[in-house]
Each structure stands twice: as structure tokens, then as C-alpha cells.
C-alpha positions in Angstrom: -58.3 2.0 3.4 -60.4 -1.0 2.4 -60.3 -2.4 -1.1 -63.5 -1.8 -3.0 -64.5 -4.9 -4.9 -66.4 -4.4 -8.2 -69.2 -6.8 -9.0 -69.5 -8.1 -12.5 -71.7 -10.9 -14.0 -69.5 -13.8 -13.1 -66.8 -12.4 -10.9 -65.9 -10.0 -8.1 -62.6 -8.3 -8.4 -60.4 -5.3 -7.9 -57.8 -4.8 -10.7 -55.8 -1.6 -10.4 -52.8 -1.2 -12.6 -50.1 1.5 -12.4 -48.9 2.1 -16.0 -46.0 4.3 -17.2 -45.6 5.4 -20.8 -42.3 7.0 -21.8 -41.9 9.4 -24.8 -39.9 8.2 -27.8 -36.2 9.0 -27.3 -37.2 10.5 -23.9 -37.9 13.8 -25.6 -39.2 16.4 -23.1 -42.5 17.0 -24.8 -45.2 16.4 -22.2 -46.1 20.0 -21.3 -49.0 20.9 -19.1 -51.1 21.5 -22.2 -50.1 18.1 -23.7 -50.7 16.4 -20.3 -54.2 17.9 -20.1 -55.1 16.7 -23.6 -53.6 13.2 -22.8 -55.7 13.0 -19.6 -58.9 13.8 -21.5 -58.1 11.2 -24.3 -57.0 8.5 -21.9 -60.1 8.9 -19.7 -62.4 8.6 -22.8 -60.4 5.6 -24.1 -60.5 3.8 -20.7 -64.3 4.2 -20.5 -64.6 2.8 -24.0 -62.7 -0.3 -22.8 -64.9 -0.5 -19.7 -62.0 0.6 -17.5 -61.7 3.7 -15.3 -58.8 6.1 -15.3 -58.3 6.9 -11.6 -55.2 9.1 -11.8 -53.1 10.6 -14.6 -50.0 12.7 -14.1 -46.9 13.4 -16.1 -43.5 14.2 -14.6 -43.5 17.9 -15.5 -39.9 18.1 -14.4 -38.5 15.8 -17.0 -41.6 16.0 -19.3 -40.8 12.6 -20.8 -43.2 10.1 -19.1 -46.7 9.9 -17.7 -48.1 7.8 -14.9 -51.6 6.2 -15.1 -53.6 4.4 -12.4 -56.3 2.4 -14.1 -59.1 0.2 -12.7 -59.2 -2.5 -15.3 -62.3 -4.5 -16.3 -61.7 -8.3 -15.8 -62.1 -9.0 -19.5 -59.5 -6.4 -20.6 -56.0 -7.7 -21.0 -53.3 -5.3 -19.7 -51.3 -5.5 -22.9 -54.3 -4.9 -25.1 -55.2 -1.8 -23.0 -51.7 -0.4 -23.2 -51.6 -0.9 -26.9 -54.9 0.8 -27.5 -54.0 3.8 -25.2 -50.6 4.3 -26.7 -51.6 3.9 -30.4 -54.6 6.3 -30.3 -53.0 8.9 -28.1 -49.8 8.9 -30.2 -51.7 9.5 -33.4 -54.0 12.2 -31.9 -51.2 14.1 -30.0 -49.1 14.1 -33.1 -52.0 15.6 -35.1 -53.0 18.2 -32.5 -49.4 19.3 -31.6 -47.8 18.9 -35.0 -45.9 22.2 -35.0 -44.7 21.8 -31.4 -43.5 18.2 -32.0 -41.9 18.9 -35.4 -38.3 19.5 -33.9 -38.5 16.2 -31.9 -40.3 13.7 -34.2 -40.0 13.3 -38.0 -41.4 9.8 -38.2 -44.5 8.2 -36.8 -44.6 7.6 -33.0 -44.8 9.5 -29.8 -44.3 6.8 -27.2 -41.3 4.5 -26.6 -42.0 1.0 -27.8 -42.6 -0.7 -24.4 -44.5 0.3 -21.2 -44.3 -0.4 -17.5 -47.3 -2.0 -15.7 -47.4 -2.8 -12.0 -50.3 -4.2 -10.1 -51.5 -1.7 -7.5 -53.4 -1.8 -4.3 -54.0 -4.3 -1.7 -51.6 -6.1 0.6 -47.9 -6.8 0.2 -46.8 -10.2 -1.2 -45.7 -11.3 2.2 -49.1 -10.6 3.7 -50.8 -12.5 0.8 -48.5 -15.5 1.2 -49.3 -15.8 4.9 -53.0 -15.4 4.2 -52.9 -18.2 1.7 -50.7 -20.4 3.8 -53.2 -20.1 6.7 -56.3 -21.0 4.8 -58.3 -23.6 6.5 -56.9 -23.0 10.0 -59.1 -20.2 11.2 -62.3 -20.9 9.2 
């Protein structure tokens, strides 16, 4: 599958990031209903940041983390995006599912402090290294 490059005012790029958010204390609180609500919120928040939520799925076995695949806008920093997504979804999920979450959380917070972010798509590092090393030889 070919990489689709997005064209912006001063750059052409393809920035997909696989992010994983883990619930605080790894409590098993991401049910199908919570996942559906998170997906709706995350999609809306990504659009507000000029990004696109490509995929969103929780591990419904352990119910303690969610995977996101996001196409980032080149002006949006990964850390800034993660902070926004986690802060707003935490606040809203805690409001909407207050009674369900009461046995698990007594203080503010829904997500564990950190997050995982991995660049996604494209060629392996070995292929990229060889491509860069061979620049100028086959032009």
C-alpha cells in the first residue's frame, strides 16, 4: 500500500502516530460503552487540532488501555496532542460515567500519567537507511 502524502501550505508529509493511553492504576474500566464515547470524543478533539483519528480500539479483554492511530497535522506536536486528548477525555469520562467509576477513582484522573507514541507507516528503518545512503547514485 502506497503512502498517501498530505499537501499543506509549505510542506508535504505523512505523519501517522500510534498512541496508547493506559487507565490510571490499570483499572479495567474501558467497557464497550466507554470505548464508544471515547472514540466520539477523540475524533472530535483530533479534528479540532487539524488531525484525523484513523483508528480507535480498546483492549476489551483487559479493559485498561486504548490504541489510537492518528494522522497528525505537521504543526501539532505529539506531546501537545496527547496532553489535550488525555486531559479532556479524562474530565468528560469522569463526569459521564461518575457512578460506574466511583469504586475505582476517588481523585481526579482517568489516565495513567504517561503515554506511548510510535511513528507508524512507511518503510522499516533499514530500508530508509539504505535509501538515504544511496541518494545521488541513481538520480
